[in-house]
C-alpha positions as CSV (number, residue, x, y, z in Angstrom):
1,X,27.1,35.1,104.8
2,X,26.6,37.1,101.6
3,X,29.7,38.7,100.1
4,X,29.0,41.6,97.8
5,X,31.7,43.1,95.6
6,X,30.8,46.8,95.3
7,X,33.0,48.9,92.9
8,X,32.9,51.8,90.6
9,X,34.3,51.2,87.2
10,X,35.0,53.1,84.0
11,X,33.3,52.2,80.8
12,X,36.5,50.3,79.9
13,X,36.4,48.3,83.1
14,X,39.1,50.1,85.2
15,X,38.8,50.7,88.9
16,X,41.5,53.4,88.9
17,X,44.3,54.8,86.7
18,X,46.9,53.6,89.2
19,X,47.1,52.0,92.6
20,X,47.2,55.2,94.6
21,X,44.4,57.1,92.8
22,X,41.8,58.5,95.1
23,X,38.2,57.7,94.0
24,X,37.4,61.3,93.4
25,X,36.5,60.5,89.8
26,X,33.2,58.7,90.8
27,X,29.9,60.4,90.9
28,X,28.0,61.8,93.9
29,X,25.3,59.2,93.3
30,X,27.9,56.4,93.5
31,X,29.3,57.8,96.7
32,X,25.9,58.2,98.3
33,X,24.9,54.6,97.4
34,X,28.3,53.3,98.6
35,X,27.9,54.9,102.0
36,X,24.4,53.6,102.4
37,X,25.2,50.1,101.4
38,X,28.4,49.7,103.5
39,X,26.6,51.2,106.5
40,X,23.7,48.8,106.0
41,X,26.1,45.8,105.9
42,X,28.1,47.2,108.8
43,X,31.4,46.0,107.5
44,X,33.7,46.6,104.6
45,X,36.8,44.6,103.6
46,X,39.6,46.3,101.6
47,X,43.3,46.0,100.9
48,X,45.9,48.2,102.5
49,X,46.5,50.1,99.3
50,X,42.8,51.0,99.0
51,X,42.7,52.0,102.7
52,X,45.8,54.2,102.2
53,X,44.1,56.1,99.3
54,X,41.1,56.8,101.6
55,X,43.5,57.7,104.5
56,X,41.1,57.1,107.4
57,X,38.5,54.5,108.5
58,X,35.1,54.9,107.0
59,X,32.8,56.0,109.9
60,X,29.9,54.0,111.3
61,X,31.0,50.6,110.0
62,X,33.8,48.1,110.7
63,X,36.7,48.5,108.3
64,X,38.7,45.3,107.8
65,X,42.0,46.1,106.1
66,X,44.1,43.2,104.7
67,X,47.7,43.7,105.4
68,X,50.9,41.7,105.0
69,X,52.2,43.3,108.2
70,X,49.2,44.2,110.4
71,X,51.4,44.8,113.4
72,X,52.7,47.9,111.7
73,X,49.3,49.6,112.1
74,X,47.2,50.6,115.0
75,X,43.7,49.1,115.0
76,X,40.7,50.7,116.6
77,X,38.5,47.9,117.9
78,X,35.0,47.9,116.3
79,X,36.0,50.5,113.8
80,X,39.4,49.7,112.1
81,X,41.1,46.3,112.1
82,X,44.3,45.4,110.2
83,X,44.6,41.6,109.7
84,X,46.5,39.1,107.8
85,X,44.2,36.3,106.8
86,X,42.8,34.4,103.8
87,X,39.5,35.4,102.4
88,X,37.9,32.2,103.9
89,X,39.3,33.1,107.3
90,X,37.9,36.6,107.0
91,X,34.4,35.5,106.0
92,X,34.4,32.9,108.9
93,X,35.6,35.6,111.4
94,X,32.9,38.0,110.3
95,X,30.2,35.3,110.4
96,X,31.2,34.4,114.0
97,X,30.9,38.1,114.9
98,X,27.3,38.1,113.6
99,X,27.6,39.9,110.3
100,X,25.2,38.6,107.6
101,X,26.6,40.6,104.7
102,X,30.1,41.9,103.9
103,X,31.0,44.5,101.3
104,X,34.2,43.9,99.5
105,X,35.6,47.3,98.5
106,X,38.8,46.5,96.6
107,X,41.4,46.8,95.3
108,X,42.0,44.5,92.3
109,X,44.2,42.0,94.2
110,X,41.8,41.6,97.1
111,X,38.9,41.3,94.7
112,X,40.8,38.6,92.8
113,X,41.7,36.7,95.9
114,X,38.0,36.5,97.0
115,X,36.9,35.6,93.5
116,X,39.6,32.8,93.3
117,X,38.2,31.3,96.4
118,X,34.6,31.5,95.1
119,X,33.5,33.8,98.0
120,X,31.8,36.5,96.0
121,X,28.0,36.1,95.9
122,X,27.1,39.3,94.1
123,X,28.9,41.9,92.0
124,X,27.5,45.5,92.0
125,X,29.2,47.8,89.6
126,X,28.6,51.5,89.2
127,X,29.5,52.3,85.6
128,X,30.9,55.8,85.4
129,X,31.0,57.8,82.2
130,X,34.8,57.7,82.0
131,X,37.5,55.9,80.0
132,X,41.0,55.6,81.4
133,X,42.5,53.4,78.7
134,X,45.1,52.1,81.0
135,X,44.7,51.3,84.7
136,X,43.7,48.8,87.3
137,X,41.3,46.0,86.3
138,X,38.4,44.9,88.5
139,X,40.2,41.7,89.3
140,X,44.0,40.9,89.6
141,X,45.4,37.4,90.0
142,X,42.1,35.5,89.3
143,X,42.0,33.4,86.2
144,X,38.4,32.2,86.4
145,X,35.5,31.6,84.1
146,X,32.6,33.1,86.0
147,X,28.9,33.0,85.0
148,X,26.6,35.8,86.3
149,X,22.8,36.3,86.4
150,X,21.5,39.9,86.1
151,X,19.7,41.1,89.2
152,X,19.0,44.7,88.2
153,X,20.1,47.7,86.2
154,X,19.4,51.2,87.6
155,X,20.2,54.6,86.3
156,X,21.4,56.3,89.5
157,X,22.4,59.6,87.9
158,X,22.1,61.3,84.5
159,X,25.0,59.4,83.0
160,X,25.7,56.7,85.6
161,X,24.4,53.1,85.7
162,X,24.5,50.6,88.5
163,X,24.3,46.9,87.5
164,X,23.9,44.1,90.0
165,X,24.7,40.5,89.2
166,X,24.4,37.3,91.2
167,X,27.3,34.9,90.8
168,X,26.2,31.5,89.6
169,X,28.0,28.9,91.6
């Protein structure tokens, strides 16, 4: 199974100003690409804080939400599932369910936990023309030394770039 980390970041590498910030700062081009790629994969994995900023399941794909207390939430089979599992357990579960690609959609702690377990195969970043100065980093809790290979760079809007990297394992 291929795991792709798909995130929008500011020029200074932040994914949000604070944990509860809605992603309304990203471009229409990023949103369009995000919808297309997550629907193509059929599944997105995110943390509970990220899910709460969205406020609803993303339609036409399975939303896996990592939660310390999944029993507090109501899952919708095939659409929205709250689970407490390690990244390896999640990847294994999704493989058994027939998924070939999973999109990792944040936040920083979830990104860090997948990175720490060497489960990210590709990193796709939409670089938005913004600087927050302070805010959430791309990864939290992952002290690693990662080498990447550039797959592509594409200008997806007038001031917006998307870079795609393969993780060298």
